[in-house]
N, C-alpha and C positions, 0 to 999 in steps of 0.2 A: 452494411450488412457484417453483424460478428457471426467468425467458425465457429463452432463449438464442436470439436469428436466428438462422435457417440459415446468413447469410453470414459470420458468427461462426465457425459452426460450421465451417463449408467450408475460410475462413481459420487457424483451428485447425489443420485437419488436414493442412495445407500441408507437404511434405515436409524443407520449410528451418524449419519451427517442430517440429516432431514428429521431426530426428531428429540434433537438440543433443543432447549431454549435459552436467551439470552441471561438470563434471570440464575439456569444452572447451577450445582453448585461445580465446584472444580475437579475434585473427587470421582465425579460421574462420565467427566466428559475428557476423561483422557488420553480416551482414542483418538478422539479428535484434534485437541490439547498436542496431540506428538503427531500428528501429523503437519501443519501451520508450525510444528518445533523443528519437524525433519525437513521441510520445503526449504524454510527461513538459511538453517544449516546449510543445503546442498546448492542455493545462490548465494551465496553469502561466496560457499566455493568456488562455484564455473566463474563469480567479478569479481574475485580478490579484496571485496570488502568483507569489511570489521562488525557488521550488526548490517538488519535487513529489517523493516516496517511491513508488517500485509494487510495493515490497518487504510489506506486512503484507498480507494478503490479506484477513485477517476472521477471527475468532473472534479468542483469550487474545493473539494476537502483534498481532492489530491492537489488539484494547483496550490493549492495552501502549506499544503506539507511541503511541497516540494519548495513553497516562496521562502520558510522557515529554514528547511535546511541550508540553502542557498546562503541566511542570515549569519547560523551558528557553522555555519564556513567560514564567511568572512571574518566574523566576532573572535574564532578560532584561535586566526594569524592576524589580530592585532587591526584590522581593517573597519569601521563599525564606521564610518561613514560614506557607506555605500547604502543610500537609503532611499533611491530608486530605483522605477523595474521598467525598462521601455518595451510600450506592447504594440503593436498594429492596431487600429483600427477594423482591417482583414480577419484576423486572427478567433479563429470559431473561439464564441461562446465572449466576447468583448462586447460592455456595455460601458461605452466613452465617456457616458452621459455620468 
């Protein structure tokens, strides 16, 4: 079970976050966008990275993003022959069928 600190729950319940619509214009969502941008910048600084993505939350789309990052890393190094990923049957969420 995932633990969410109470302060995080209170922040996430604030009207500035809960009243935002995915199709809302960015000019009216600047506060939320600033929080996301600042979070990315902080993560970059702490981890020593050039870039961060907050888009894939978890699950299949998170795994897919990770695989695409691995592919891009190897392609950037000129190694395009790595086309297979070994995953054990015991991996959570894996369907070997």
